[in-house]
C-alpha positions in Angstrom: 58.7 124.0 108.8 60.7 125.9 111.4 64.0 124.9 112.8 62.1 123.9 116.0 60.4 121.2 114.0 63.5 119.7 112.4 62.7 116.4 110.8 64.7 113.4 112.2 64.7 109.7 111.7 65.4 107.1 114.4 68.5 105.1 113.6 68.5 101.6 115.3 71.3 100.2 117.4 72.8 96.8 116.9 75.9 95.8 114.8 77.4 98.1 112.2 80.4 98.0 109.9 82.9 100.8 110.6 85.9 101.5 108.3 86.8 100.7 104.7 84.9 97.9 103.0 86.6 94.7 102.0 86.1 95.5 98.3 87.2 99.1 98.5 90.1 99.6 96.1 90.5 103.3 97.2 91.2 102.5 100.8 94.8 103.2 101.8 97.1 102.9 104.8 95.4 105.7 106.6 92.0 104.0 106.1 92.3 100.4 107.3 89.8 97.7 106.5 86.9 97.9 108.9 85.0 95.5 111.0 81.6 94.8 112.5 81.1 96.3 115.9 78.3 96.5 118.4 77.0 99.9 119.0 74.8 101.6 121.6 71.1 102.1 121.5 69.1 104.1 118.9 69.5 107.8 118.3 67.8 110.4 116.1 69.5 112.1 113.1 68.4 114.7 110.7 66.7 113.2 107.6 68.8 115.7 105.6 71.5 118.3 106.1 70.4 121.5 107.8 68.8 123.6 105.1 69.1 127.3 104.3 65.4 127.6 105.4 66.3 126.2 108.8 69.5 128.3 109.1 67.5 131.4 108.5 65.6 130.8 111.8 69.0 131.2 113.5 70.5 133.9 111.2 67.8 135.7 109.2 70.1 137.8 107.1 72.2 135.0 105.6 71.5 133.3 102.2 68.9 135.9 101.3 69.0 135.2 97.6 69.1 131.4 97.7 66.6 128.6 97.6 65.7 127.6 101.2 65.6 123.9 100.3 69.3 123.9 99.6 71.7 122.7 102.3 73.2 125.5 104.4 76.8 125.7 103.2 79.9 127.8 103.7 79.4 126.8 107.3 82.4 126.6 109.6 82.6 124.0 112.4 82.5 127.0 114.7 79.3 128.2 113.1 77.8 124.7 113.3 78.5 124.4 117.0 77.1 127.9 117.6 73.9 126.8 115.8 73.7 123.7 118.1 74.0 125.9 121.2 71.2 128.2 119.9 69.0 125.2 119.1 69.5 123.8 122.6 68.5 127.1 124.1 65.5 127.5 121.8 64.1 124.0 122.4 65.3 123.4 125.9 66.7 120.1 124.6 70.3 119.4 125.4 70.4 116.3 123.2 71.2 118.1 120.0 74.7 117.8 118.7 76.9 117.2 115.7 77.3 113.4 115.0 80.3 111.4 116.2 82.3 109.6 113.6 80.6 106.3 114.4 77.1 107.8 114.5 77.6 109.4 111.1 79.0 106.2 109.4 76.4 104.0 111.0 73.7 106.3 109.7 75.2 106.5 106.2 75.7 102.7 105.8 72.2 101.9 106.9 73.2 98.3 107.7 75.5 97.7 104.8 79.3 96.9 104.6 79.7 98.0 101.0 81.7 100.9 99.6 78.6 103.1 99.2 75.3 102.8 100.9 73.7 101.1 97.9 76.6 98.8 96.9 80.1 98.9 95.6 79.5 101.2 92.7 77.9 104.7 92.4 75.7 106.0 89.6 74.8 109.7 88.9 71.2 108.9 89.8 72.3 107.7 93.3 73.8 110.9 94.7 74.9 114.4 93.7 78.6 114.3 92.5 80.3 115.9 89.6 82.9 113.5 88.0 83.2 109.8 87.5 86.5 108.1 88.1 87.5 108.7 84.5 87.2 112.5 85.3 84.2 112.7 82.9 81.5 115.1 84.0 78.3 113.2 84.9 76.7 115.3 87.6 74.5 118.5 87.5 77.5 120.7 88.5 75.6 122.4 91.3 74.2 121.9 94.7 70.7 120.5 94.7 67.7 120.8 97.1 67.8 118.2 99.9 65.9 115.1 99.1 66.6 115.3 95.3 68.2 111.8 95.4 66.9 108.6 96.9 67.0 108.0 100.6 69.1 105.2 102.1 67.6 102.3 103.9 67.2 104.4 107.1 65.2 107.0 105.2 68.1 109.5 105.2 68.8 111.9 102.3 72.2 113.2 101.0 74.3 111.2 103.4 76.7 111.1 100.5 77.1 113.9 98.0 75.6 117.4 97.8 77.6 118.8 100.7 80.3 117.4 103.0 79.1 117.3 106.6 80.9 118.3 109.8 81.3 115.8 112.7 82.4 116.2 116.3 85.5 114.1 115.6 88.7 116.2 116.0 91.3 116.0 113.3 94.9 115.2 113.9 95.8 118.9 113.6 94.9 121.2 116.4 91.9 123.3 115.6 90.4 121.0 112.9 87.5 118.5 112.7 86.5 115.7 110.4 84.1 116.1 107.5 82.3 113.1 105.9 80.1 112.2 102.9 81.7 114.1 100.0 80.1 116.9 97.9 78.5 117.8 94.6 81.9 118.7 93.0 83.7 115.5 94.1 84.6 112.1 92.5 82.8 108.9 93.7 85.9 107.8 95.7 85.3 110.8 98.0 81.7 109.8 98.6 82.6 106.4 100.1 81.0 105.6 103.5 84.4 105.3 105.1 85.9 108.5 103.6 86.8 111.4 105.8 89.0 114.5 105.7 89.9 117.1 108.3 89.7 120.9 107.7 90.3 123.9 110.0 87.4 124.7 112.3 87.1 128.2 110.9 87.0 127.0 107.3 83.9 128.2 105.3 84.1 126.0 102.2 81.1 126.4 99.8 80.6 122.6 99.7 80.5 121.9 103.4 77.4 121.9 105.6 76.2 119.8 108.6 73.6 117.5 109.9 72.5 117.1 113.5 71.8 114.2 115.8 69.6 114.2 118.9 70.6 111.8 121.7 68.6 110.6 124.6 71.2 108.9 126.7 72.3 106.1 124.3 75.3 107.2 122.3 77.9 105.8 120.1 81.6 106.1 120.6 83.5 108.8 118.7 
């Protein structure tokens, strides 16, 4: 598969829960309890984070020694936006973008209002994370190929765990954007559907990658 054939799934419109779940004991003042909202029409989103194999179509010399099925990582927000611009030019399709905050959370929740996509608890077989809440190591301790864990109800892989994912949502600090989803070296509390953090746009953390959406006129608010 080349980057010009990126695999996407169509995420339906309708009602979605945005924000912390009612049973989320880790929500705090900066993460208020959410609500059901009506969203726009359907959109496409990558079935998995952009992979090293896909990134090599854009930058052949990067990640030479690594498995192409791993998520592209160490990617700054600036890099991700540059990739989007390249993809638009290569395909002639201006619909490609990073997801908005609501698009990402709607896709991750896949119709649920629970803490995690599959319920209010998270098992090591559900996603790639390193420690449980008792700080006991339960995960593999490494990044894994995309699709190594079960898909959510929308058919999307690694929405939580493996690598954090950039969004188009700006952070509170100038020159930063929000990341979502948590990573392979995180605790479950950081893989919650409502969790987010902001990091500088030029940050190249080894546990941060990205996923793309493709819009055709019906978009969700940021």
